[in-house]
Kinemage of the C-alpha trace (Angstrom):
@kinemage 1
@onewidth
@group {chain A} dominant
@subgroup {mainchain}
@vectorlist {calphas} color= white
{ca met a 1} P 74.831 115.809 91.963
{ca asn a 2} L 75.482 112.178 92.997
{ca ala a 3} L 79.086 112.374 91.730
{ca arg a 4} L 79.638 115.551 93.752
{ca leu a 5} L 78.139 114.048 96.862
{ca gly a 6} L 80.345 110.987 96.383
{ca phe a 7} L 83.349 113.300 96.098
{ca val a 8} L 82.382 114.948 99.383
{ca ala a 9} L 81.731 111.573 101.025
{ca leu a 10} L 85.276 110.465 100.119
{ca leu a 11} L 86.713 113.652 101.607
{ca ala a 12} L 84.760 113.155 104.831
{ca leu a 13} L 85.958 109.540 105.018
{ca gly a 14} L 89.559 110.562 104.570
{ca ile a 15} L 89.353 113.302 107.203
{ca gly a 16} L 87.609 111.112 109.760
{ca ala a 17} L 90.028 108.247 109.359
{ca ala a 18} L 93.164 110.426 109.385
{ca ala a 19} L 92.116 112.686 112.281
{ca pro a 20} L 93.738 110.534 115.064
{ca ser a 21} L 97.153 110.639 113.377
{ca ile a 22} L 96.951 114.494 113.264
{ca val a 23} L 96.633 114.743 117.046
{ca phe a 24} L 98.908 111.874 118.092
{ca pro a 25} L 101.404 114.142 119.903
{ca gly a 26} L 98.571 115.839 121.798
{ca val a 27} L 96.960 112.486 122.661
{ca leu a 28} L 100.276 111.315 124.139
{ca gly a 29} L 100.680 114.441 126.180
{ca ala a 30} L 97.081 114.300 127.422
{ca leu a 31} L 97.377 110.643 128.515
{ca val a 32} L 100.526 111.466 130.504
{ca ala a 33} L 98.896 114.595 131.982
{ca ser a 34} L 95.947 112.456 133.179
{ca gly a 35} L 98.303 110.818 135.703
{ca arg a 36} L 96.986 107.386 134.845
{ca tyr a 37} L 99.677 106.497 132.356
{ca glu a 38} L 103.467 107.082 132.304
{ca gly a 39} L 105.167 108.564 129.227
{ca ala a 40} L 106.910 105.358 128.149
{ca thr a 41} L 103.816 103.206 128.582
{ca ala a 42} L 101.467 105.766 127.045
{ca ala a 43} L 103.604 105.706 123.892
{ca trp a 44} L 102.380 102.163 123.405
{ca val a 45} L 98.926 103.558 122.712
{ca ile a 46} L 100.195 105.520 119.728
{ca ser a 47} L 102.492 102.782 118.493
{ca gly a 48} L 99.650 100.291 118.698
{ca glu a 49} L 97.306 102.500 116.735
{ca leu a 50} L 99.890 103.102 114.007
{ca ala a 51} L 100.554 99.367 113.835
{ca gly a 52} L 96.880 98.673 113.476
{ca met a 53} L 96.625 101.209 110.621
{ca met a 54} L 99.518 99.679 108.708
{ca val a 55} L 98.386 96.061 109.104
{ca ala a 56} L 94.761 96.811 108.159
{ca ala a 57} L 95.736 98.830 105.075
{ca ala a 58} L 98.010 95.996 103.956
{ca leu a 59} L 95.246 93.467 104.540
{ca val a 60} L 92.806 95.475 102.429
{ca ala a 61} L 95.454 95.698 99.710
{ca trp a 62} L 96.112 91.954 99.827
{ca leu a 63} L 92.437 91.031 99.707
{ca gly a 64} L 91.988 93.375 96.775
{ca ala a 65} L 89.085 92.394 94.508
{ca arg a 66} L 87.855 89.839 97.069
{ca val a 67} L 86.310 92.690 99.109
{ca ala a 68} L 83.922 95.504 98.246
{ca phe a 69} L 85.729 98.704 99.193
{ca arg a 70} L 82.440 100.495 100.085
{ca arg a 71} L 81.530 97.697 102.478
{ca val a 72} L 84.976 97.757 104.060
{ca ala a 73} L 84.692 101.552 104.499
{ca ala a 74} L 81.282 101.239 106.133
{ca ile a 75} L 82.375 98.575 108.616
{ca ser a 76} L 85.637 100.469 109.335
{ca val a 77} L 83.880 103.793 110.035
{ca val a 78} L 81.382 102.244 112.395
{ca ala a 79} L 84.136 100.287 114.158
{ca phe a 80} L 86.550 103.158 114.799
{ca leu a 81} L 83.740 105.498 115.822
{ca val a 82} L 82.512 103.024 118.442
{ca leu a 83} L 86.070 102.383 119.602
{ca asp a 84} L 86.731 106.109 119.948
{ca val a 85} L 83.728 106.421 122.246
{ca ala a 86} L 84.857 103.327 124.239
{ca ser a 87} L 88.394 104.796 124.538
{ca ala a 88} L 86.947 107.956 126.151
{ca ala a 89} L 86.374 105.935 129.337
{ca leu a 90} L 90.185 105.713 129.736
{ca pro a 91} L 90.307 102.069 130.816
{ca ser a 92} L 93.463 100.245 131.966
{ca leu a 93} L 96.521 100.602 129.779
{ca ser a 94} L 96.267 97.087 128.308
{ca leu a 95} L 92.615 97.603 127.374
{ca leu a 96} L 93.203 101.088 126.016
{ca val a 97} L 96.067 99.792 123.833
{ca thr a 98} L 93.799 97.015 122.557
{ca leu a 99} L 91.049 99.539 121.748
{ca arg a 100} L 93.467 101.847 119.944
{ca val a 101} L 95.006 98.991 117.926
{ca leu a 102} L 91.534 97.996 116.813
{ca ala a 103} L 90.600 101.667 116.121
{ca gly a 104} L 93.865 102.010 114.121
{ca ala a 105} L 92.868 98.952 112.092
{ca gly a 106} L 89.536 100.594 111.282
{ca glu a 107} L 91.275 103.836 110.305
{ca gly a 108} L 93.829 102.124 108.126
{ca ala a 109} L 91.173 100.014 106.340
{ca ala a 110} L 89.067 103.151 105.820
{ca ile a 111} L 91.987 105.156 104.317
{ca ala a 112} L 92.940 102.299 101.999
{ca ser a 113} L 89.326 101.863 100.880
{ca met a 114} L 88.912 105.612 100.422
{ca ala a 115} L 91.958 105.796 98.178
{ca ala a 116} L 90.884 102.714 96.241
{ca met a 117} L 87.484 104.229 95.559
{ca ala a 118} L 89.104 107.609 94.625
{ca ala a 119} L 91.251 105.772 92.044
{ca ser a 120} L 88.137 104.926 90.090
{ca leu a 121} L 87.241 108.559 89.672
{ca thr a 122} L 87.900 110.125 86.264
{ca ser a 123} L 89.501 113.069 88.119
{ca ala a 124} L 91.526 111.081 90.699
{ca ala a 125} L 94.420 113.549 90.784
{ca arg a 126} L 91.972 116.403 91.302
{ca tyr a 127} L 90.400 114.546 94.211
{ca phe a 128} L 93.763 113.988 95.911
{ca ala a 129} L 94.660 117.682 95.475
{ca val a 130} L 91.426 118.756 97.193
{ca ser a 131} L 91.887 116.004 99.753
{ca val a 132} L 95.319 117.166 100.863
{ca ala a 133} L 93.994 120.774 101.147
{ca cys a 134} L 91.019 119.596 103.233
{ca asn a 135} L 93.232 117.463 105.481
{ca leu a 136} L 95.572 120.356 106.113
{ca ala a 137} L 92.617 122.601 106.973
{ca ala a 138} L 91.186 119.903 109.234
{ca ser a 139} L 94.570 119.585 111.003
{ca ala a 140} L 94.667 123.326 111.613
{ca val a 141} L 91.152 123.292 113.063
{ca leu a 142} L 91.721 120.156 115.151
{ca leu a 143} L 94.929 121.437 116.672
{ca arg a 144} L 93.055 124.610 117.773
{ca val a 145} L 89.996 122.748 119.076
{ca phe a 146} L 92.024 119.989 120.701
{ca pro a 147} L 92.929 121.909 123.919
{ca arg a 148} L 89.279 122.818 124.440
{ca ser a 149} L 88.230 119.169 124.343
{ca met a 150} L 90.334 118.701 127.439
{ca ala a 151} L 87.691 120.658 129.345
{ca tyr a 152} L 85.668 117.413 129.260
{ca gly a 153} L 88.530 115.451 130.764
{ca thr a 154} L 91.278 113.500 129.024
{ca gly a 155} L 88.684 111.224 127.495
{ca gly a 156} L 87.328 114.263 125.647
{ca ile a 157} L 90.049 113.895 123.040
{ca phe a 158} L 88.601 110.552 121.946
{ca leu a 159} L 85.095 111.973 121.874
{ca leu a 160} L 86.403 114.762 119.636
{ca leu a 161} L 87.748 112.086 117.232
{ca ala a 162} L 84.308 110.444 117.258
{ca val a 163} L 82.603 113.770 116.368
{ca val a 164} L 85.093 114.253 113.473
{ca ala a 165} L 84.226 110.762 112.193
{ca leu a 166} L 80.482 111.341 112.340
{ca pro a 167} L 80.065 113.038 108.898
{ca ser a 168} L 81.776 110.089 107.156
{ca leu a 169} L 79.221 107.821 108.875
{ca leu a 170} L 76.308 109.947 107.685
{ca leu a 171} L 77.648 110.031 104.032
{ca leu a 172} L 78.470 106.296 103.688
{ca arg a 173} L 75.628 105.673 101.202
{ca ala a 174} L 76.981 108.391 98.950
{ca leu a 175} L 80.399 106.726 98.502
{ca pro a 176} L 81.161 105.950 94.823
{ca val a 177} L 81.190 102.379 93.510
{ca pro a 178} L 84.630 101.398 92.216
{ca val a 179} L 85.108 100.069 88.712
{ca ala a 180} L 85.671 96.548 90.106
{ca ala a 181} L 83.047 96.273 92.794
{ca thr a 182} L 83.061 92.524 92.957
{ca ala a 183} L 85.577 89.768 92.450
{ca ala a 184} L 83.627 88.538 89.446
{ca ala a 185} L 83.833 91.924 87.735
{ca ala a 186} L 87.541 92.331 88.344
{ca pro a 187} L 90.210 90.614 86.300
{ca arg a 188} L 93.309 89.243 88.039
{ca leu a 189} L 95.652 92.104 88.860
{ca gln a 190} L 98.732 92.044 86.575
{ca ile a 191} L 101.902 92.836 88.544
{ca ser a 192} L 103.511 94.794 85.761
{ca arg a 193} L 106.698 96.823 85.797
{ca gly a 194} L 104.646 100.008 86.128
{ca val a 195} L 102.806 98.679 89.173
{ca val a 196} L 106.077 97.694 90.928
{ca leu a 197} L 107.630 101.096 90.189
{ca ala a 198} L 104.517 102.926 91.379
{ca cys a 199} L 104.511 100.993 94.709
{ca leu a 200} L 108.228 101.656 95.244
{ca cys a 201} L 107.814 105.374 94.480
{ca thr a 202} L 105.119 105.629 97.149
{ca leu a 203} L 107.380 103.967 99.721
{ca phe a 204} L 110.305 106.316 98.894
{ca phe a 205} L 108.233 109.465 98.615
{ca phe a 206} L 106.550 109.168 102.016
{ca ala a 207} L 109.799 108.000 103.640
{ca ala a 208} L 111.369 111.247 102.362
{ca ile a 209} L 108.497 113.484 103.402
{ca ser a 210} L 108.128 111.992 106.879
{ca thr a 211} L 111.917 112.327 107.392
{ca val a 212} L 111.899 116.010 106.435
{ca trp a 213} L 108.895 116.991 108.500
{ca ser a 214} L 110.219 115.001 111.493
{ca phe a 215} L 113.451 117.043 111.532
{ca val a 216} L 112.240 120.480 110.378
{ca thr a 217} L 111.789 121.725 113.951
{ca leu a 218} L 115.307 120.504 114.812
{ca ala a 219} L 116.651 122.547 111.896
{ca ala a 220} L 114.752 125.569 113.266
{ca thr a 221} L 116.329 125.099 116.669
{ca lys a 222} L 119.799 124.921 115.116
{ca ala a 223} L 118.988 128.164 113.238
{ca gly a 224} L 118.284 129.849 116.619
{ca leu a 225} L 114.443 129.907 116.479
{ca ser a 226} L 112.276 129.109 119.490
{ca phe a 227} L 109.579 126.430 119.502
{ca asp a 228} L 106.844 129.114 119.344
{ca gln a 229} L 108.516 130.782 116.355
{ca ser a 230} L 108.879 127.501 114.444
{ca ser a 231} L 105.262 126.614 115.275
{ca gln a 232} L 104.071 129.942 113.785
{ca val a 233} L 106.039 129.198 110.633
{ca leu a 234} L 104.476 125.755 110.334
{ca ala a 235} L 101.034 127.309 110.775
{ca leu a 236} L 101.772 129.729 107.903
{ca ala a 237} L 103.106 126.831 105.828
{ca thr a 238} L 99.810 124.972 106.445
{ca val a 239} L 97.879 127.921 104.993
{ca ala a 240} L 100.186 127.904 101.969
{ca gly a 241} L 99.602 124.209 101.590
{ca ile a 242} L 95.826 124.594 101.632
{ca ala a 243} L 96.000 127.274 98.919
{ca thr a 244} L 98.386 125.154 96.842
{ca gly a 245} L 96.132 122.105 97.082
{ca leu a 246} L 93.089 124.074 95.825
{ca gly a 247} L 95.175 125.582 93.043
{ca val a 248} L 96.556 122.187 91.957
{ca ser a 249} L 93.032 120.779 91.839
{ca trp a 250} L 92.425 123.181 88.904
{ca leu a 251} L 95.747 122.273 87.272
{ca thr a 252} L 95.452 118.495 87.347
{ca thr a 253} L 93.360 118.308 84.145
{ca arg a 254} L 95.273 121.089 82.391
{ca val a 255} L 98.937 120.072 82.605
{ca pro a 256} L 100.720 116.842 81.521
{ca arg a 257} L 101.107 114.594 84.593
{ca gln a 258} L 104.673 113.527 83.727
{ca ala a 259} L 105.797 117.151 83.331
{ca ala a 260} L 104.146 118.135 86.610
{ca leu a 261} L 105.875 115.218 88.385
{ca leu a 262} L 109.244 116.246 87.034
{ca val a 263} L 108.766 119.922 88.053
{ca gly a 264} L 107.402 118.962 91.493
{ca thr a 265} L 110.207 116.493 92.178
{ca ile a 266} L 112.937 118.939 91.185
{ca gly a 267} L 111.354 121.655 93.306
{ca leu a 268} L 110.986 119.368 96.305
{ca ala a 269} L 114.518 118.024 95.978
{ca val a 270} L 115.990 121.533 95.724
{ca val a 271} L 114.129 122.711 98.842
{ca ile a 272} L 115.257 119.643 100.846
{ca ala a 273} L 118.836 120.254 99.632
{ca val a 274} L 118.608 123.816 101.034
{ca phe a 275} L 117.698 122.312 104.428
{ca ala a 276} L 120.728 120.009 104.107
{ca asp a 277} L 122.971 122.952 103.317
{ca gly a 278} L 121.611 124.701 106.436
{ca val a 279} L 118.879 127.342 107.017
{ca thr a 280} L 119.208 130.555 108.944
{ca ala a 281} L 116.743 132.263 111.246
{ca thr a 282} L 115.659 134.509 108.335
{ca ser a 283} L 115.507 131.823 105.616
{ca phe a 284} L 113.708 129.135 107.647
{ca ala a 285} L 110.199 130.619 107.118
{ca pro a 286} L 110.309 130.997 103.318
{ca ile a 287} L 112.104 127.655 102.820
{ca thr a 288} L 109.587 125.849 104.996
{ca met a 289} L 106.691 127.397 103.069
{ca leu a 290} L 108.292 126.372 99.795
{ca leu a 291} L 108.721 122.845 101.147
{ca met a 292} L 105.001 122.659 101.927
{ca ile a 293} L 104.072 124.106 98.523
{ca ala a 294} L 106.324 121.671 96.647
{ca tyr a 295} L 105.015 118.704 98.644
{ca val a 296} L 101.352 119.575 98.142
{ca phe a 297} L 101.955 120.333 94.428
{ca thr a 298} L 103.606 117.005 93.816
{ca leu a 299} L 101.467 114.629 95.845
{ca pro a 300} L 98.278 114.666 93.673
{ca phe a 301} L 100.296 113.877 90.580
{ca tyr a 302} L 101.924 110.891 92.341
{ca phe a 303} L 98.505 109.437 93.287
{ca gly a 304} L 97.109 110.372 89.884
{ca thr a 305} L 99.828 108.343 88.243
{ca ile a 306} L 99.069 105.319 90.462
{ca ala a 307} L 95.321 105.658 89.846
{ca ala a 308} L 95.886 105.682 86.105
{ca leu a 309} L 97.638 102.277 86.318
{ca asp a 310} L 94.545 100.511 87.729
{ca arg a 311} L 91.105 102.090 87.999
{ca ser a 312} L 89.859 99.163 90.161
{ca gly a 313} L 91.758 100.694 93.104
{ca arg a 314} L 93.737 97.611 94.043
{ca val a 315} L 97.116 99.132 93.180
{ca met a 316} L 96.118 102.270 95.112
{ca ala a 317} L 95.309 100.108 98.182
{ca phe a 318} L 98.823 98.600 97.986
{ca ala a 319} L 100.226 102.115 97.653
{ca ile a 320} L 98.464 103.262 100.804
{ca ala a 321} L 99.869 100.318 102.757
{ca leu a 322} L 103.327 101.280 101.542
{ca gln a 323} L 102.612 104.901 102.398
{ca phe a 324} L 102.237 103.889 106.039
{ca ala a 325} L 105.450 101.863 105.784
{ca gly a 326} L 107.266 104.856 104.382
{ca leu a 327} L 105.911 107.171 107.063
{ca ala a 328} L 107.169 104.799 109.753
{ca ser a 329} L 110.510 103.806 108.200
{ca gly a 330} L 111.828 107.168 107.001
{ca pro a 331} L 112.285 108.856 110.406
{ca ala a 332} L 113.542 105.566 111.913
{ca val a 333} L 116.381 105.264 109.359
{ca ala a 334} L 117.073 108.966 109.583
{ca ala a 335} L 117.409 108.694 113.386
{ca val a 336} L 120.044 106.028 112.935
{ca ile a 337} L 121.911 108.271 110.428
{ca leu a 338} L 121.792 111.178 112.837
{ca glu a 339} L 122.916 109.101 115.815
{ca ser a 340} L 125.855 107.591 113.914
{ca ser a 341} L 127.024 110.719 112.117
{ca gly a 342} L 125.858 113.505 114.440
{ca gln a 343} L 125.159 115.596 111.341
{ca leu a 344} L 121.640 116.814 110.569
{ca ala a 345} L 122.713 117.637 106.986
{ca arg a 346} L 123.078 113.884 106.264
{ca val a 347} L 119.479 113.310 107.320
{ca phe a 348} L 118.245 115.856 104.754
{ca trp a 349} L 120.548 114.497 102.065
{ca phe a 350} L 119.079 111.038 102.747
{ca ala a 351} L 115.580 112.533 102.301
{ca cys a 352} L 116.723 114.342 99.160
{ca ala a 353} L 117.984 111.081 97.631
{ca leu a 354} L 114.695 109.331 98.455
{ca cys a 355} L 112.752 112.212 96.875
{ca val a 356} L 114.737 111.997 93.580
{ca ala a 357} L 114.386 108.206 93.505
{ca ala a 358} L 110.632 108.477 94.126
{ca gly a 359} L 110.211 110.978 91.283
{ca ala a 360} L 112.194 108.838 88.868
{ca leu a 361} L 110.168 105.778 89.786
{ca ala a 362} L 106.847 107.627 89.402
{ca ile a 363} L 107.789 108.987 86.003
{ca gly a 364} L 109.062 105.504 85.029
{ca ser a 365} L 105.806 103.843 86.084
{ca gly a 366} L 103.832 106.175 83.854
{ca ala a 367} L 106.233 105.532 80.948
{ca ala a 368} L 105.920 101.745 81.551
{ca lys a 369} L 102.140 101.972 81.223
{ca asp a 370} L 102.457 103.926 77.994
{ca leu a 371} L 104.861 101.328 76.556
{ca ala a 372} L 102.524 98.480 77.574
{ca lys a 373} L 99.842 100.023 75.290
{ca his a 374} L 102.020 99.539 72.175
């Protein structure tokens, strides 16, 4: 029962910490609509929060065994919950940016700690499969509830984020204790070939994924679909992703991880290549759903591979920091490619190359671990 409650506590922590990033576009729009902030200046609120997430996740990874991940998670949850409530007052821009940078730091530290604790689970890949399904479900619910929170004023969006974080606060005591809970119990982390490959694969994988999802709606527009039509397709893809995540949670202990990584990487690369070749108004929906299915299928096996390298969670914490770096850098590089070439196809080919490289690195990291045993 304790193990199950710990599993649920980790899920709640992940959802509560990731919730702000789900509604970032809506937050930006709401701040501008309030009339108190201009579009360009309001964007600093989002940029500041993302920067806080990346820096805090990197700090948790760097500290590694010198910190107790459960304690970091507890402090982080309390911090970003209080900061969400404080942000609801909609103070001056400079103060709001400061509050959101600090809230982002709490969210990033919580996500890194959550992933590190999940790495110590015997069924880490299964956890990440259920986690991605729950986060997709939470995003669907949040995006529907979000407009209603505006009835309480623009500050209502930050109160909504505080409410979403509340379950993670109530379940803090149920969080699992990682294998290396103290510095004394944890040996010095060996930076092996497998660890380096695993970290690089995380950077490339999330750079590829963020690039594709950032430009999917542009591909829909080029295919002649309206914004409403592409939004409906993305909603259907979310449902497909939830179902896939739950299905993969059953598969994680029943199929070889390396084989699943190979199949998932090939499937994801093929779907991205189809986007590069160009989608039509009729093919956009099925191809987008296949993209979501391939992404959700592959992700748990990536994280499962990283968790298997180091059950203390320190490598996983590094991977989360690189996940944020990949999410930020992928679309930025892709935007430069699009601006210089004017061809959307090159953006998707760039993402496809990153995806293939990530798959090769992930499979290589697992092979490196197996070789190290002999």
